[in-house]
C-alpha positions in Angstrom: -25.8 28.7 63.1 -24.0 25.6 61.9 -20.1 25.5 62.3 -18.5 23.7 59.5 -14.8 22.5 59.9 -12.4 24.1 57.3 -10.3 21.0 57.7 -13.0 18.8 56.4 -14.9 21.0 53.9 -13.5 23.4 51.4 -15.6 26.1 49.4 -15.7 26.2 45.6 -17.8 28.0 42.8 -18.7 26.9 39.3 -18.0 29.2 36.4 -21.7 28.8 34.9 -22.5 32.2 36.8 -20.0 33.9 34.4 -20.4 31.8 31.1 -23.1 29.2 30.3 -22.0 26.4 28.1 -25.5 25.5 27.2 -26.3 28.9 26.2 -23.2 30.7 25.0 -24.9 33.9 24.5 -25.0 34.2 28.4 -21.9 35.8 29.3 -20.2 35.6 26.1 -18.6 39.1 27.2 -16.8 37.4 30.2 -13.4 36.1 29.7 -11.6 33.0 31.2 -9.3 35.1 33.1 -11.9 37.5 34.4 -14.0 34.6 35.7 -11.2 32.9 37.7 -9.9 36.2 38.9 -13.1 37.2 40.3 -13.7 33.7 41.8 -10.5 34.3 43.7 -11.2 37.8 44.7 -14.5 36.6 45.9 -12.9 34.5 48.6 -13.2 31.0 47.0 -10.3 28.5 47.0 -11.9 26.0 44.5 -13.5 25.9 41.2 -15.2 23.7 38.7 -14.5 23.9 34.9 -16.2 25.5 32.0 -15.8 25.4 28.3 -13.8 28.7 28.3 -11.1 27.1 30.4 -7.8 26.1 28.6 -7.9 22.4 27.9 -4.2 21.7 28.6 -3.8 20.9 32.4 -0.3 22.6 32.5 -1.6 25.8 31.0 -4.8 25.7 33.2 -3.0 24.8 36.3 -0.7 27.8 36.0 -3.7 30.2 35.6 -5.3 28.6 38.7 -2.2 28.4 40.9 -1.3 32.0 40.8 -4.9 32.8 41.9 -4.9 30.1 44.7 -7.6 28.1 43.1 -7.9 24.2 42.9 -10.1 22.3 40.4 -12.6 20.2 42.5 -14.6 18.8 39.8 -15.8 19.2 36.1 -19.2 18.2 34.9 -19.3 15.1 32.5 -22.1 14.3 30.2 -22.2 10.4 29.9 -24.0 8.7 27.1 -24.5 5.3 28.2 -27.9 5.0 27.1 -27.3 6.1 23.4 -23.7 5.4 22.7 -21.9 2.0 22.5 -20.1 1.3 25.8 -16.7 1.3 24.2 -17.2 4.9 22.8 -18.8 6.1 26.1 -15.9 4.6 28.1 -13.0 6.3 26.1 -14.9 9.7 26.7 -15.3 9.1 30.2 -11.5 8.0 30.8 -10.2 11.1 28.8 -12.2 13.2 31.2 -11.0 11.4 34.2 -7.4 11.7 32.9 -7.8 15.4 32.7 -9.2 15.7 36.3 -6.5 13.5 37.6 -3.9 15.8 36.1 -5.5 18.7 37.7 -5.5 17.2 41.2 -9.2 16.7 41.5 -10.8 14.0 43.7 -14.1 14.0 42.1 -15.9 13.4 38.6 -19.5 14.6 38.5 -22.2 14.4 36.1 -25.1 12.5 34.4 -26.2 10.4 31.9 -27.3 12.7 29.0 -28.7 10.2 26.5 -32.2 11.2 26.4 -32.1 14.5 28.6 -34.2 17.3 27.7 -32.4 19.8 29.7 -30.9 21.4 26.5 -34.0 21.1 24.4 -35.6 24.6 23.7 -38.8 22.9 22.4 -39.5 20.4 25.4 -41.0 21.4 28.7 -38.7 20.3 31.6 -41.6 18.8 33.5 -43.8 17.3 30.6 -40.8 16.1 28.7 -38.9 14.3 31.5 -37.6 11.1 30.0 -38.4 7.8 32.0 -35.7 5.0 31.6 -36.7 1.8 30.1 -35.3 -1.3 32.0 -32.6 -1.7 29.3 -31.7 2.0 29.4 -31.4 1.6 33.2 -29.1 -1.4 33.1 -27.0 0.6 30.8 -26.6 3.6 33.2 -25.9 1.4 36.2 -23.5 -0.8 34.2 -21.6 2.3 32.9 -21.2 4.0 36.2 -20.2 0.8 38.1 -17.6 0.0 35.6 -16.3 3.5 35.0 -16.7 4.2 38.8 -14.4 1.4 39.5 -11.8 2.4 36.9 -11.8 6.0 38.1 -11.4 4.9 41.7 -8.6 2.4 41.2 -6.6 4.0 38.4 -7.2 7.8 38.9 -8.2 8.2 42.4 -11.5 9.8 41.6 -15.0 9.4 43.1 -17.6 9.3 40.6 -20.4 11.5 41.9 -23.7 11.1 40.1 -25.5 14.5 39.6 -29.3 14.3 39.8 -30.6 16.9 37.2 -33.8 18.3 35.9 -34.9 16.8 32.6 -33.0 13.6 33.0 -33.6 9.9 34.0 -32.3 10.5 37.6 -34.3 13.7 38.8 -36.5 12.7 41.7 -35.7 11.2 45.1 -36.9 8.0 44.1 -34.9 7.8 41.1 -31.6 8.8 42.9 -32.6 6.2 45.7 -33.0 3.6 42.9 -29.7 4.4 41.4 -27.6 4.5 44.6 -29.4 1.0 45.6 -28.4 -0.6 42.2 -24.7 0.9 42.0 -21.7 -0.3 44.0 -21.3 2.1 46.9 -17.5 1.6 46.6 -17.5 3.3 43.1 -20.7 5.4 42.6 -21.5 8.4 45.1 -24.0 11.3 44.8 -23.4 14.9 43.7 -26.1 16.4 45.7 -28.0 19.6 44.4 -30.5 21.3 46.8 -31.7 23.5 43.8 -32.5 20.6 41.5 -34.3 18.7 44.1 -36.5 21.8 45.0 -37.1 22.5 41.4 -38.3 18.8 40.9 -41.0 19.5 43.7 -38.9 17.2 46.0 -37.9 18.1 49.7 -34.3 18.9 49.4 -33.8 18.7 53.3 -35.1 15.1 53.7 -33.3 14.1 50.5 -30.0 15.3 52.1 -30.8 13.6 55.3 -31.5 10.4 53.2 -28.4 10.6 51.0 -25.7 12.5 53.1 -24.0 9.1 53.8 -23.6 8.4 50.1 -22.8 12.1 49.1 -19.3 13.1 48.1 -19.9 16.4 46.4 -22.3 19.3 47.0 -23.7 21.9 44.9 -25.6 24.7 46.7 -27.7 27.1 44.9 -30.9 28.8 45.7 -34.4 28.9 43.9 -36.9 31.6 43.1 -40.0 29.8 43.9 -42.3 32.2 41.8 -40.4 31.5 38.7 -40.0 27.7 39.5 -44.0 27.6 40.0 -44.3 29.5 36.5 -42.2 27.1 34.8 -44.3 24.1 36.1 -47.5 26.0 35.3 -46.7 27.0 31.9 -44.4 24.0 30.9 -41.3 26.0 30.1 -38.1 24.3 28.8 -35.2 24.1 31.2 -32.9 26.6 29.6 -35.8 29.2 29.6 -36.2 28.7 33.2 -32.4 29.4 33.7 -32.5 32.4 31.6 -35.5 33.8 33.6 -33.7 33.3 36.6 -35.0 30.2 38.5 -31.6 29.8 40.1 -29.8 32.3 42.2 -26.8 32.0 44.8 -27.7 30.7 48.3 -29.3 33.3 50.4 -31.3 35.1 47.5 -34.0 32.7 47.0 -36.6 30.6 49.2 -34.3 27.5 50.4 -33.6 27.3 54.2 -29.9 26.8 54.3 -29.8 27.0 58.1 -31.4 23.4 57.9 -28.9 22.5 55.0 -25.9 23.4 56.6 -27.1 21.9 60.0 -27.5 18.6 58.3 -24.1 18.8 56.6 -22.6 19.7 60.1 -24.1 16.7 61.8 -23.0 14.5 59.4 -19.4 12.9 58.4 -19.2 14.8 55.1 -15.7 15.6 54.0 -15.2 17.4 50.6 -16.3 20.3 48.6 -19.4 22.6 48.8 -19.7 24.4 45.5 -21.8 27.4 44.6 -23.4 26.4 41.4 -26.0 29.0 40.4 -26.5 29.7 36.7 -28.1 33.0 35.8 -28.0 35.5 33.0 -24.8 37.6 33.8 -26.2 40.7 32.4 -29.1 40.5 35.0 -27.0 39.2 38.0 -23.5 40.4 37.7 -21.3 37.3 38.5 -18.7 39.0 40.8 -21.4 40.6 42.8 -23.3 37.4 43.2 -20.2 35.4 43.9 -19.3 37.9 46.7 -22.9 37.8 48.1 -22.9 33.9 48.2 -19.4 34.0 49.9 -20.5 36.3 52.7 -23.6 34.4 53.1 -22.0 31.0 53.5 -19.4 32.5 55.8 -22.2 34.0 58.0 -24.0 30.8 58.3 -21.2 28.4 58.7 -18.1 30.2 59.5 -16.2 28.8 56.4 
């Protein structure tokens, strides 16, 4: 069993198991207060931010403080490839200001300009975009420039989240992005589930990128559904709705291996359960408790 140091690593959870911003009908019955109360009751001390959360930092902080929760990150969809730089920069900075006000140290997300992850009529494998040289330059420039501002002015580490249906999905694409960006200002938001979904080896990827990783998402994958998505060319959202993702310990991934790699590294930061499912099929509180018990049993956290 890996032994993770609670002085170095904290455990959080994302609200996407309760309410899904990309598919509002999933979890529409779940309120914000129910979500954060169940996160705390399940034993988590950190959370990411969803669309149902109050936008005012002072109001949100009050709700979270009483439950012993800290915002550790909030997804940001950048559009460096499709918006003019000044507009993209303005949106990025507004997000950074919010996270800084909430006491977070990480800003994670990806460029969504040509993403198919939200398109219901495009297969997530067949429709995957490939960046042109000009588009790639815009992504690299945007993240370098905004990563520098976020670090120097808002004390935030910008962490790129590789994601199905986007320009940065595969190990080779992540490797290229990290090589082309400044390691002082751009880090990785590693996600074992997205690497496995993309037919990559999540364990070798973690070994390769752990030194540049400053935020970790853990989710499990139901391989039979992943294989069906690929064979029948489903869109990403249909895959999620069908249950391609689940919490750690409920799918096919080897978390002993993942936690062992983390233990042997110098990683400091958050490990966040981010496992989007249909809440009507996978009760969010039950699955949060399941994930919390599994991680404690595997790591001691």
